[in-house]
C-alpha positions as a LaTeX table, in Angstrom:
\begin{tabular}{lrrr}
\hline
Residue & $x$ (\AA) & $y$ (\AA) & $z$ (\AA) \\
\hline
Met1 & 4.85 & 1.34 & $-58.95$ \\
His2 & 2.16 & 3.68 & $-57.72$ \\
Thr3 & 3.17 & 6.51 & $-55.44$ \\
Gln4 & $-0.33$ & 7.68 & $-54.56$ \\
Ser5 & $-1.93$ & 6.45 & $-51.39$ \\
Val6 & $-5.32$ & 4.80 & $-51.74$ \\
Asn7 & $-8.07$ & 4.99 & $-49.17$ \\
Pro8 & $-9.04$ & 1.32 & $-48.63$ \\
Arg9 & $-12.56$ & 2.24 & $-47.48$ \\
Thr10 & $-13.49$ & 3.91 & $-50.78$ \\
Ala11 & $-11.34$ & 1.90 & $-53.21$ \\
Ala12 & $-13.44$ & $-1.26$ & $-53.01$ \\
His13 & $-16.68$ & 0.70 & $-53.24$ \\
Glu14 & $-15.59$ & 2.52 & $-56.42$ \\
Ser15 & $-14.48$ & $-0.74$ & $-58.01$ \\
Ser16 & $-17.77$ & $-2.43$ & $-57.20$ \\
Glu17 & $-19.67$ & 0.54 & $-58.67$ \\
Arg18 & $-17.77$ & 0.16 & $-61.94$ \\
Trp19 & $-18.48$ & $-3.56$ & $-62.05$ \\
Gly20 & $-22.11$ & $-2.93$ & $-61.22$ \\
Glu21 & $-22.36$ & $-0.50$ & $-64.13$ \\
Ala22 & $-20.63$ & $-2.97$ & $-66.47$ \\
Ile23 & $-23.02$ & $-5.74$ & $-65.47$ \\
Arg24 & $-26.01$ & $-3.43$ & $-65.90$ \\
Gln25 & $-24.84$ & $-2.50$ & $-69.40$ \\
Ala26 & $-24.23$ & $-6.15$ & $-70.29$ \\
Leu27 & $-27.73$ & $-7.16$ & $-69.17$ \\
Glu28 & $-29.28$ & $-4.22$ & $-70.99$ \\
Lys29 & $-27.46$ & $-5.20$ & $-74.19$ \\
Ala30 & $-28.56$ & $-8.82$ & $-73.74$ \\
His31 & $-32.22$ & $-7.87$ & $-73.37$ \\
Tyr32 & $-31.98$ & $-5.56$ & $-76.39$ \\
Asn33 & $-30.37$ & $-8.36$ & $-78.41$ \\
Val34 & $-33.22$ & $-10.76$ & $-77.52$ \\
Ala35 & $-35.89$ & $-8.18$ & $-78.36$ \\
Ser36 & $-34.28$ & $-7.38$ & $-81.71$ \\
Ala37 & $-33.95$ & $-11.05$ & $-82.60$ \\
Glu38 & $-37.58$ & $-11.68$ & $-81.63$ \\
Glu39 & $-38.69$ & $-8.87$ & $-83.94$ \\
Ala40 & $-36.57$ & $-10.26$ & $-86.78$ \\
His41 & $-37.94$ & $-13.77$ & $-86.29$ \\
Ala42 & $-41.51$ & $-12.43$ & $-86.27$ \\
His43 & $-40.87$ & $-10.37$ & $-89.39$ \\
Tyr44 & $-39.54$ & $-13.34$ & $-91.34$ \\
Gly45 & $-42.04$ & $-15.80$ & $-89.88$ \\
Asp46 & $-39.43$ & $-17.96$ & $-88.17$ \\
Pro47 & $-40.22$ & $-19.64$ & $-84.85$ \\
Phe48 & $-38.61$ & $-18.06$ & $-81.79$ \\
Thr49 & $-37.86$ & $-20.75$ & $-79.19$ \\
Arg50 & $-36.47$ & $-20.75$ & $-75.67$ \\
Phe51 & $-33.18$ & $-21.93$ & $-77.14$ \\
Asp52 & $-33.09$ & $-18.85$ & $-79.37$ \\
Ile53 & $-33.73$ & $-16.63$ & $-76.36$ \\
Cys54 & $-30.78$ & $-18.19$ & $-74.51$ \\
Ile55 & $-28.44$ & $-17.91$ & $-77.48$ \\
Tyr56 & $-29.29$ & $-14.27$ & $-78.23$ \\
Phe57 & $-29.12$ & $-13.36$ & $-74.54$ \\
Leu58 & $-25.64$ & $-14.88$ & $-74.18$ \\
Arg59 & $-24.49$ & $-13.23$ & $-77.40$ \\
Gly60 & $-25.66$ & $-9.86$ & $-76.09$ \\
Ile61 & $-23.75$ & $-10.31$ & $-72.84$ \\
Ala62 & $-20.65$ & $-11.49$ & $-74.70$ \\
Glu63 & $-20.74$ & $-8.52$ & $-77.09$ \\
Ser64 & $-21.10$ & $-6.10$ & $-74.22$ \\
Leu65 & $-18.31$ & $-7.61$ & $-72.14$ \\
Arg66 & $-16.03$ & $-7.80$ & $-75.16$ \\
Arg67 & $-16.66$ & $-4.11$ & $-75.88$ \\
Ile68 & $-16.05$ & $-3.16$ & $-72.24$ \\
Ser69 & $-12.87$ & $-5.19$ & $-71.85$ \\
Gly70 & $-11.50$ & $-4.40$ & $-75.30$ \\
Thr71 & $-10.40$ & $-8.00$ & $-75.89$ \\
Pro72 & $-11.74$ & $-10.47$ & $-78.46$ \\
Trp73 & $-11.93$ & $-13.37$ & $-75.97$ \\
Leu74 & $-15.70$ & $-13.68$ & $-76.29$ \\
Lys75 & $-16.03$ & $-13.73$ & $-80.05$ \\
Leu76 & $-19.09$ & $-15.81$ & $-80.98$ \\
Thr77 & $-19.24$ & $-15.23$ & $-84.71$ \\
Ser78 & $-17.06$ & $-17.13$ & $-87.12$ \\
Lys79 & $-15.66$ & $-15.79$ & $-90.36$ \\
Thr80 & $-15.36$ & $-18.21$ & $-93.23$ \\
Arg81 & $-13.05$ & $-17.66$ & $-96.15$ \\
\hline
\end{tabular}
């Protein structure tokens, strides 16, 4: 149980700032992931389609959110043994 009093006017604002920063980081990572994949596709001569853009964008967001939350609930890669 918390014994500190919380100012309700600033508590919601601080929380929304943190979420805003997390979303900004996730989008930045997603754009970086797409740009890196596009460079790799161009280097190897593979076509880079709209589907690829969507997949790499979602992977970038998932990686960022997984790193922020610290949980593996968004793991998109599979390990085969």
